[in-house]
N, C-alpha and C positions, 0 to 999 in steps of 0.2 A: 204338185204330184200326189196321185191318187194317194192313200192310208186306206189299206185295205183293212179292214176287221178279221177276227180271229176267224171265224168263219171262212171265209174267203180263205185268208190264207190256207188253213184247212185244207181247206176244196183242191186248192193249186197244189199243192204237196202230193192231194192222193192220187190225184190225178195224173200222178207221174206213176203209178204202181199199177198193176198187172188184178186190181179186184172189181167186182162187177158192182157197181152204185152204192159205193162205201159211204158209212154215214156216223157220226159219232153220235156215241146212244150214252156216255159217260164220260165224267172225268175224275180218272184215280184220286187217291188221297191225295192231300195237298204234299210236295215235295217241297225242301228248300235248295232245288238243285235245278230238278229239270219239270215239265209237263208231260204229263200223260195220259192220253184217251183212247179207252173203249170201242173200238169201233167195227162195223159189223154191215157184212155184204149181203147183197139178196137172196145169199144162199142160207144168211143167216150164220155165216162163219164169224168168228171174233178175231179180230185184232190187238195189239198196244198201237198206235203212235205216238211215239216219243221225240220231243221236241228238247233238243238240246242248248236248253237260255242261258244257266249259268256258264257249264266248259262248251263254249261254239269254237274250241280252237278244234278246227279239219283235220290237221293229219292226227292229232289227238285221236278224235272219236270216229278216224277210221283204225287206228290199231286197237281202241278197244271193242270196235267190232271182229277186227279180225279174230284178237284173241276170243273172243265168244265164238266165234266157225270152230277156232281151233277145237276148242272143246264139246260143241259138235258133232266135229268130225270124229272125234274119240269117246263118243259116246256119252259123253257125262248130261246130265239135268242141265237144259238152261233153253231159253224160249229159242225155238226157230226163226232165224231172218230175212225176211222178204223181202227181197233184191230189187229193183224199181224197172220197170221197163225196161232201161236201157240198158245193165245187167248189176248198177251199183250196191254197195249196204248201206249208200243213203241220200241222201238230198237233200240237196245247199237250194236253200231259198230264203232272199233278202237277209241276209248272212250268216243264218243261220243254220246248224242242221238240222235234220229233222233223220229217224227213221219206222221202221214197223217189222212187229216180232210179231208170233203167232202169240195168242191168249193162251196161258195155262189157268188153269180151276183149278181150287186146293185151298188150302187157310196157311195162316201164319203161324208158326212156333206157339207150340203148346206149352210154356210151362208147367205144368203136370204129369208131362209124360217121357219117362227117362229114356222109354225107347227113341224117339225124335232128337235128343240131347247125343246120344251113342252116334243117330245117323249121322247127325249133323258133324260130328267128331272124326266119324268115317269119309264121307263125302267128302271133309274139306282136306282130305289126306290125298284122295283120287287129285284135286282141283290142282293137286304142288306135285304131286305127279307125274299127270298129266301135261304140263304146263312146261317140262322140262327137257319137252320138242318143241317148243316154240321157240319161233328164231327169228322171229320178227326183231330190229331193231326199235331200240325203247323210246317212248315218244313220249316223254316226262313234262308238269306244268312245273310251277315257281314254288306248288305249293305242296307236290306230292312227290317231292326229291329222291331217291332210294334212303334209306335208314341211314347209312354209314356217311351220303353224305349232310345229312340234320345232326349226324354226332360231331363229324368233322368242323360245320360251317355253325357251331353252337353257342360259339363270343362273338361272329357278327351279329345273329337273328338276337343277345341280346342285346348290342347296342342299335341296332332299327326301333328294336322294340321299343327301346327308351328313346327314342328319335320319332318315333311314331307318335307315344303317347306323351310326350312332353308336358309339362302344366295344364295335365287333363286331369291334378288331383289320386294321381296310383300309383302313389312314390311307395306306400306298401308292398303293392302289389309286386311291383317289379321289386322288391325287394326281394321278395318271396322267388318270385321268376327267376334271379339270379342263385338265388341260396339250391332252389331245387336242381334245377338245370348242372352248379355245377357238383352236384353230389351224382347224379345222373353219370355224369362225365366221369368219376369215380367208382362207382361201379359196374358200368359196364362201360367203359372201354373201348375203342374201336379195335384193337388189338383183342379181346374177346369176343366181338360181336363180327369177326373176320375168319373167326372159328368155328361159327355156329353156320349149320345145313343152313344155303338161299336157294332163293331161282322167285319166281312171279311169287305176289301174295298178293293176296283182295285189300285188305287193309279195313275191308266193311263189313264183315264177316258175321248179323244179327239175325235174328228171327223175322225183322222186316223186308230181309231182303233174299225171300227165298219163299215158299209152298209148298205145304205137304199135303201130301192123300194118304190119310192111314198114319202112319208112321215111317212112309217113304219120301224123302225130300222128290218131290217134282222139279222143281225149278228152281237154279240160285241166279239174281237180278243183280247190278249194276257194280258196270265195271269201270265206274270214274275214278279212281285213286288207287288203282292195283298199279304194282310198280315192284322192283327188287326189292329183294330184300330178305331175312332170316325167318324160315320158318315158325320158331318160335312165337313173333312176334304177332302173327296172325291164330297160334294155338292158347296165346296169354288169352288175348280179346273174345276166344269163343270159349274158354272156361268162363269168363266172369260174364260173356251175354245170356251161354245157356244154363250154367250152374246158379243162377241166381235164383228166387222164388218166384218172380214178376221183373215186369219192367219198369224201372225206375229203383230197385229193390236193395240193396246194401249187401247184401246176406247170400255169400256164395257156399252153396250147398254140395257136402262131400263125394254125396252117391251119384251127382248127376256131373261132377265136375270130375269124379274117375271113369264117369261112363263114356265121357266127350273125348277124353284122353284115352279111354283102353282101344276104342272104337278107331280113330283114328293109328294109333300105335301097332292095329293088325294092318294096315297097309302101307306104313310107313312107320318105322321104330323111332322111338324120339330117346335123344343123346343123356346123357346124366346131362351134359354143359347145353343142353339147351333148357333144359328141365332147369337148371340156376338161375340162368338170366330168363327167366319168363317176370318171375314179378317185375323186374327192373324194365323188361317189354313193357311191362300192363302199363307200367307209371310212363314212361317211355312216349306211348300213344298220348298221357291227355296235358302232355305240356307246350305251353302255350308259344309258337308261332311266328314271326312276323307276314312272312309272305301270305300266311292261312287270314292275316286279320285285313292285309292287303287285298286280296279276294272277296274274303265278303264286305269289305270298305263299300266296293266298287259297284256292290249289288245291290248300296244302298244298308248295311244293317248297319245298327249300333257295336261297332268296335269297344267301346271303353266298356258299355256294360256284358262283352262276352268277357273281354276280360277278365271282369270280375266274377264274372262265374264259371270259369275257370280255375281261376285260382281262387278260389271257393271252395272250387271239389277236388283241394291238393288233400284234406284231412282225408276224406270217405277216399282218395284213391289210394293212401296210403295203407288204410285199413285193407281196401281189398286185394292188394300188392299182400301183404302179410295172412291176406287168409287164404291165398294162394300157397304163400313161402309155405305155410304151414301144414294144408293138403298132400299140396307134393313130398314133406318129408316123408312120409306114412306110404306114399307108391314105390 
C-alpha cells in the first residue's frame, strides 16, 4: 500500500474544492487537537484548511459545521465554510475529516483593551441567544458530555480515575480529586444546575479562539467542545479569561470582569441564580475527568503528568473562584 506524504494528502483534499490552484503558504500555530494550514489560490484569496486530527468522528464534525453554519446564517462573526465541489461541508480522506474556511484577518485578544473585554461578553450572549434556534440533534463524545451528565456521573468518574491511575504513584492526587469532586457536588447539586438558564455553550471561549479588528470581534473559532449546559458555565470562564491581566495570570481585574458581564447582560440578562453559581462552575471546569484523560492518552500524551498538573492547579482555581465571588458580590 502506498503511503502518501502530507503534501500529497493535502493536494488530494484540495482537489475536491472549487479553488483555483490552491497551495499551502503557512502552518498556523500548533494546536494540541488539530492542524490548520493557510492556503492561497491564484487570485491571492486566502483560506484555512483544517485537518480534524484528534476529533475525527464524522457525525461530530458534521454537527459542529452545521452549528457554525447556523451562526453564519444569523450574522454571527465566524469563518465562512467553503463547501466541496459536491456540496459537502467537509471532505473525508483516509479516515480523517478535512474542512476549508475563509481566512479572517485580525489580532488575538488584547488584554490591555477594556473595550475588547466588553465585546467578548456581548458576542458570547449573542452566541447563546442565536443557538437557541439551532435544532440539530446533539452529537456528544465521551469527553464533552453536558455538565448535568458530568455531575451525575461524578462517582463513576472517580472510580474510572482510580482504575486508570492505580499503581502510578498519584495516590495523593486521587485523594484530592475525591475531596474536590465531593465538594463541588455539594456546592452545585444537579437541582441547582437544572434551575439555571441553559442551551448550547462554547466551553472554550477565550482570546486565542477569536480575532479582533480594533475592538470588534471579527471571528470566533473552534467549536470542538460545544455542548448543552448552563450559560453561566461560559460566563464563568469568560470572566476569568478576559478579566485576567495577561495569559497565564491568576489575577482577575474587577473592571474587566464587570465590563465583560455588563456587555453580556446588555443582550441577555443574567439571573441572580447564575451569578451565585459562577464561582462553582469555574471550579467544575478544572476538575479531572477520566474520559478526557483517555482521549489524551489515545493521542500519546502523558496523562499521569496531566493529572498531576491539573490537581496542582486546584489552589489557583480556588483563588480565582474566590476572586470572582468577591467581584460578583459588588455587582
